[in-house]
N, C-alpha and C positions, 0 to 999 in steps of 0.2 A: 918230826919225831914219831908221830903215830904210824906212818908208813914203815919206819924202821922196826917198831915193835911188831907190826903185822908180819913183815918179812922174816924177822928172826923166829917168830913162833911158827910160821908156815914151814920154814926150813927144818925145824927140829921135830915136827910132828905134834900137832896140837891135841889137847884133851877134849876140845870142843869142835863141833861141826855146826855151822850157821848157814842156812840155805832157805829158799832159793834166791837167786839174784839174777835178773830183776824179780821183784815180787809183785803180786796183785792184791792179795788180801792178808796173808799171814806169813810170818817168818818162823822158822823152827830152829831151836837150839838144842842139840843133843850132846850130852856128856858121855864120854866113853865108860865112865864108872861113876858111882855116887861120890860126889866131891863135896866135903864140908866147906862151908863159907863161899861157895860159888855164887856169883851174882851177875846181873847184866844191867846195862843202861842203854837207852836209845836217845840219841841227840838229833836235833834238826840241823839244817845247814848253818844256822847262826850259833850253834853250840849250846842251845837250850836243852836241858834235860826234859824229855817228854814222857818217858816211861822208865821206871826203876823196878827191878825185881830181885829180891834177895832170896837166898836159899833155893837155888835151882835144883830141880830133880834131874833124873836121867833124860827125860823127854819134856820139852817145854815149847809152848806156842805163844807168840805175841801177835795180836790182831792189829793190822794196819788199816782196817777198813774205814775208820773215822779220820785217818790222816790224809792230807792232800798229797797228790803226786809230787815226787821230787826225790832228792838225795837225803839219805839218813846215815848216821854212823851208829853202829852197835859195838859196845865194849863189853866183853865177857871176861870175868876175872875170877881167880881163886887166890889162895895164899902164895902160889908159886908162879902163876902165869897170867898174862894179860893178852887177849886177842882183840884186835880192833879191825872192823871191816866196814866198808862203805857199801850201801845198798841203794838201788833205785826202785822206788815204788811207782808202778805204772798207773 
């Protein structure tokens, strides 16, 4: 289901950019415009929430320096859209 949401949002043009992938230290989440109620969540491979951030601004940074190497899922959402991406931390 998560892959379907990502594919749908990627095909229609997302309001969010999430990069780089793979990452070493930080991930960046950019919103095209100021979006009320935008938030993000980071999950580990087991599905545990490890970071939550409400009220995203236009430019956002999440540090992964204290997290071990591996795969993570980032979910960015607002009232109209959900973008889910998997990331590899080196």
